[in-house]
C-alpha atoms as a printed R data frame, in Angstrom:
    type eleno elety resid chain resno       x       y       z
1   ATOM     1    CA   MET     A     1  25.312  -6.445  11.795
2   ATOM     2    CA   THR     A     2  21.744  -5.552  11.800
3   ATOM     3    CA   ASP     A     3  18.946  -7.249  13.895
4   ATOM     4    CA   THR     A     4  16.290  -7.654  11.842
5   ATOM     5    CA   ALA     A     5  13.768  -8.979  14.076
6   ATOM     6    CA   ARG     A     6  13.955  -6.066  16.157
7   ATOM     7    CA   ALA     A     7  13.743  -3.531  12.972
8   ATOM     8    CA   ARG     A     8  10.421  -5.224  12.291
9   ATOM     9    CA   LYS     A     9   9.518  -5.112  15.660
10  ATOM    10    CA   LEU     A    10   9.923  -1.203  15.834
11  ATOM    11    CA   ALA     A    11   8.200  -1.235  11.879
12  ATOM    12    CA   ASP     A    12   4.983  -2.310  13.606
13  ATOM    13    CA   ARG     A    13   5.025  -0.164  16.707
14  ATOM    14    CA   ILE     A    14   5.792   2.811  14.731
15  ATOM    15    CA   ARG     A    15   2.607   2.005  12.394
16  ATOM    16    CA   VAL     A    16   0.453   1.765  15.436
17  ATOM    17    CA   VAL     A    17   1.950   4.545  16.920
18  ATOM    18    CA   VAL     A    18   1.385   6.920  13.793
19  ATOM    19    CA   ALA     A    19  -1.972   5.289  12.820
20  ATOM    20    CA   GLU     A    20  -3.247   6.256  16.531
21  ATOM    21    CA   THR     A    21  -1.742   9.577  16.438
22  ATOM    22    CA   LEU     A    22  -3.261  10.507  13.119
23  ATOM    23    CA   GLN     A    23  -6.959   9.358  14.382
24  ATOM    24    CA   ARG     A    24  -6.553  11.450  17.878
25  ATOM    25    CA   ARG     A    25  -4.011  14.358  17.744
26  ATOM    26    CA   ILE     A    26  -3.800  15.592  14.497
27  ATOM    27    CA   LYS     A    27  -6.701  17.915  13.870
28  ATOM    28    CA   ASP     A    28  -5.914  19.271  10.286
29  ATOM    29    CA   PRO     A    29  -8.713  19.874   7.912
30  ATOM    30    CA   ARG     A    30  -6.435  18.839   4.997
31  ATOM    31    CA   LEU     A    31  -6.176  15.099   6.433
32  ATOM    32    CA   GLY     A    32  -8.180  13.510   4.933
33  ATOM    33    CA   TYR     A    33  -9.314   9.487   5.167
34  ATOM    34    CA   VAL     A    34  -5.802   8.077   5.609
35  ATOM    35    CA   THR     A    35  -4.668   4.640   6.121
36  ATOM    36    CA   ILE     A    36  -1.207   3.703   7.238
37  ATOM    37    CA   THR     A    37  -0.750   0.534   5.425
38  ATOM    38    CA   ASP     A    38   2.979  -0.453   5.851
39  ATOM    39    CA   THR     A    39   6.282   0.710   7.728
40  ATOM    40    CA   ARG     A    40   9.728  -0.040   7.045
41  ATOM    41    CA   VAL     A    41  12.754   0.628   9.322
42  ATOM    42    CA   THR     A    42  16.279   0.698   7.856
43  ATOM    43    CA   GLY     A    43  18.535  -1.880   9.984
44  ATOM    44    CA   ASP     A    44  20.290   0.923  11.697
45  ATOM    45    CA   LEU     A    45  16.774   2.039  12.424
46  ATOM    46    CA   ARG     A    46  17.693   5.785  12.093
47  ATOM    47    CA   GLU     A    47  14.908   5.694   9.101
48  ATOM    48    CA   ALA     A    48  11.454   4.902   8.946
49  ATOM    49    CA   THR     A    49   9.168   5.125   5.745
50  ATOM    50    CA   VAL     A    50   5.626   5.333   6.717
51  ATOM    51    CA   PHE     A    51   3.311   3.915   3.343
52  ATOM    52    CA   TYR     A    52  -0.288   5.285   3.532
53  ATOM    53    CA   THR     A    53  -3.281   5.088   1.324
54  ATOM    54    CA   VAL     A    54  -5.974   7.976   0.961
55  ATOM    55    CA   LEU     A    55  -9.642   7.399   0.290
56  ATOM    56    CA   GLY     A    56 -10.527  10.034  -2.357
57  ATOM    57    CA   ASP     A    57  -9.302  12.142  -5.391
58  ATOM    58    CA   GLU     A    58  -6.105  13.267  -6.659
59  ATOM    59    CA   GLU     A    59  -6.838  16.704  -4.720
60  ATOM    60    CA   GLU     A    60  -7.639  14.890  -1.444
61  ATOM    61    CA   ARG     A    61  -3.981  12.862  -1.722
62  ATOM    62    CA   THR     A    62  -2.217  15.736  -2.387
63  ATOM    63    CA   ALA     A    63  -3.707  17.626   0.696
64  ATOM    64    CA   SER     A    64  -2.929  14.774   2.812
65  ATOM    65    CA   ALA     A    65   0.535  14.385   1.726
66  ATOM    66    CA   ALA     A    66   0.761  18.428   2.717
67  ATOM    67    CA   ALA     A    67  -0.903  17.602   6.028
68  ATOM    68    CA   LEU     A    68   1.336  14.460   6.666
69  ATOM    69    CA   GLU     A    69   4.415  16.506   5.843
70  ATOM    70    CA   SER     A    70   3.111  19.174   8.411
71  ATOM    71    CA   ALA     A    71   2.631  16.727  10.941
72  ATOM    72    CA   LYS     A    72   5.546  15.118  10.918
73  ATOM    73    CA   GLY     A    73   7.375  16.668  13.997
74  ATOM    74    CA   VAL     A    74   4.618  15.945  16.021
75  ATOM    75    CA   LEU     A    75   4.043  12.152  14.724
76  ATOM    76    CA   ARG     A    76   7.872  11.663  15.264
77  ATOM    77    CA   SER     A    77   7.973  13.277  18.919
78  ATOM    78    CA   GLU     A    78   5.033  10.764  19.575
79  ATOM    79    CA   VAL     A    79   6.989   7.704  18.175
80  ATOM    80    CA   GLY     A    80  10.136   8.822  20.440
81  ATOM    81    CA   ARG     A    81   8.099   8.978  23.341
82  ATOM    82    CA   GLN     A    82   5.784   5.657  22.431
83  ATOM    83    CA   THR     A    83   8.923   3.543  21.613
84  ATOM    84    CA   GLY     A    84  11.670   4.481  23.837
85  ATOM    85    CA   VAL     A    85  14.547   3.971  21.372
86  ATOM    86    CA   ARG     A    86  18.175   5.803  21.836
87  ATOM    87    CA   PHE     A    87  17.375   7.297  18.447
88  ATOM    88    CA   THR     A    88  14.102   8.355  17.054
89  ATOM    89    CA   PRO     A    89  14.029   7.444  13.414
90  ATOM    90    CA   THR     A    90  13.463  10.397  10.654
91  ATOM    91    CA   LEU     A    91   9.951   9.530   9.383
92  ATOM    92    CA   THR     A    92   9.323   9.785   5.689
93  ATOM    93    CA   PHE     A    93   5.633   8.995   4.178
94  ATOM    94    CA   VAL     A    94   5.410   7.348   0.766
95  ATOM    95    CA   LEU     A    95   1.738   7.091  -1.018
96  ATOM    96    CA   ASP     A    96   1.246   3.730  -1.315
97  ATOM    97    CA   ALA     A    97   1.019   2.167  -5.057
98  ATOM    98    CA   VAL     A    98  -0.610  -1.189  -3.924
99  ATOM    99    CA   PRO     A    99  -4.273   0.216  -4.807
100 ATOM   100    CA   ASP     A   100  -3.464   1.453  -8.086
101 ATOM   101    CA   THR     A   101  -1.760  -1.821  -8.896
102 ATOM   102    CA   ALA     A   102  -4.481  -3.878  -7.682
103 ATOM   103    CA   ARG     A   103  -6.957  -1.700  -9.707
104 ATOM   104    CA   THR     A   104  -4.735  -2.486 -12.681
105 ATOM   105    CA   ILE     A   105  -4.346  -6.138 -12.131
106 ATOM   106    CA   ASP     A   106  -8.346  -6.037 -11.781
107 ATOM   107    CA   ASP     A   107  -8.586  -4.573 -15.230
108 ATOM   108    CA   LEU     A   108  -6.475  -6.585 -17.152
109 ATOM   109    CA   LEU     A   109  -8.426  -9.929 -15.438
110 ATOM   110    CA   ALA     A   110 -11.467  -8.177 -16.479
111 ATOM   111    CA   LYS     A   111 -10.013  -7.828 -20.670
112 ATOM   112    CA   ALA     A   112  -8.477 -11.651 -20.056
113 ATOM   113    CA   ARG     A   113 -12.373 -12.639 -18.893
114 ATOM   114    CA   ALA     A   114 -13.784 -10.949 -21.636
115 ATOM   115    CA   SER     A   115 -11.286 -12.109 -24.091
116 ATOM   116    CA   ASP     A   116 -11.965 -15.960 -23.115
117 ATOM   117    CA   ASP     A   117 -15.742 -15.485 -23.241
118 ATOM   118    CA   GLU     A   118 -15.450 -13.913 -26.634
119 ATOM   119    CA   VAL     A   119 -13.428 -17.040 -27.945
120 ATOM   120    CA   ARG     A   120 -15.844 -19.591 -26.294
121 ATOM   121    CA   ARG     A   121 -18.716 -17.808 -28.057
122 ATOM   122    CA   ALA     A   122 -16.925 -18.390 -31.341
123 ATOM   123    CA   ALA     A   123 -15.993 -21.946 -30.967
124 ATOM   124    CA   GLU     A   124 -19.454 -22.838 -30.233
125 ATOM   125    CA   GLY     A   125 -20.442 -25.250 -32.540
126 ATOM   126    CA   LYS     A   126 -17.541 -25.473 -33.946
127 ATOM   127    CA   GLY     A   127 -15.577 -29.196 -34.382
128 ATOM   128    CA   TYR     A   128 -11.886 -29.971 -34.654
129 ATOM   129    CA   ALA     A   129 -10.182 -29.306 -38.324
130 ATOM   130    CA   GLY     A   130  -9.356 -32.944 -38.886
131 ATOM   131    CA   GLU     A   131 -10.227 -36.182 -37.588
132 ATOM   132    CA   ALA     A   132 -10.832 -37.036 -34.566
133 ATOM   133    CA   ASP     A   133  -7.787 -38.929 -33.820
134 ATOM   134    CA   PRO     A   134  -5.147 -36.392 -34.885
135 ATOM   135    CA   TYR     A   135  -1.925 -39.077 -34.211
136 ATOM   136    CA   ARG     A   136  -0.476 -41.314 -36.395
137 ATOM   137    CA   LYS     A   137  -0.846 -44.927 -35.632
138 ATOM   138    CA   PRO     A   138   2.096 -47.692 -36.702
139 ATOM   139    CA   ALA     A   139   1.418 -49.257 -40.134
140 ATOM   140    CA   ALA     A   140  -0.505 -53.034 -39.948
141 ATOM   141    CA   ASP     A   141   2.542 -55.247 -40.474
142 ATOM   142    CA   ASP     A   142   2.374 -59.396 -40.914
143 ATOM   143    CA   GLY     A   143   4.536 -58.972 -37.895
144 ATOM   144    CA   ASP     A   144   7.708 -60.037 -39.480
145 ATOM   145    CA   ASP     A   145  10.700 -58.069 -37.995
146 ATOM   146    CA   THR     A   146  13.695 -60.250 -39.717
147 ATOM   147    CA   ALA     A   147  12.962 -59.160 -43.374
148 ATOM   148    CA   ASP     A   148  15.767 -56.803 -43.593
149 ATOM   149    CA   GLU     A   149  18.203 -58.669 -42.029
150 ATOM   150    CA   ALA     A   150  20.226 -59.490 -45.430
């Protein structure tokens, strides 16, 4: 039985500890402008996945990934020291795909806006094909509904 509240609290604490340690103790020149975005811990508190983003191009991302992999031992020992759990979780660093996904969504929304503007420009000054009121109206009767009773 897992305690998800405890795992969530530990994940939040690991995120803070890793971010502070990267800022203060890790002096690797390969490490670019790294932001720790999220941390997830398994239910048994044995493994932690740390999601991060890097500001820059692909070369800076690969260099920062190598620097994080190199600093994994220091970061894990610092996490163990500051959290006080019996078993310090192993750290796995994963590049966060959220910024790329957000950029893709923004591009798709821009295309949709451009398409809507094009349709709006094409529709200017145009009218509907057909009558103003396209719905059928009931035929005008004499009001005699009993004619078909025979």
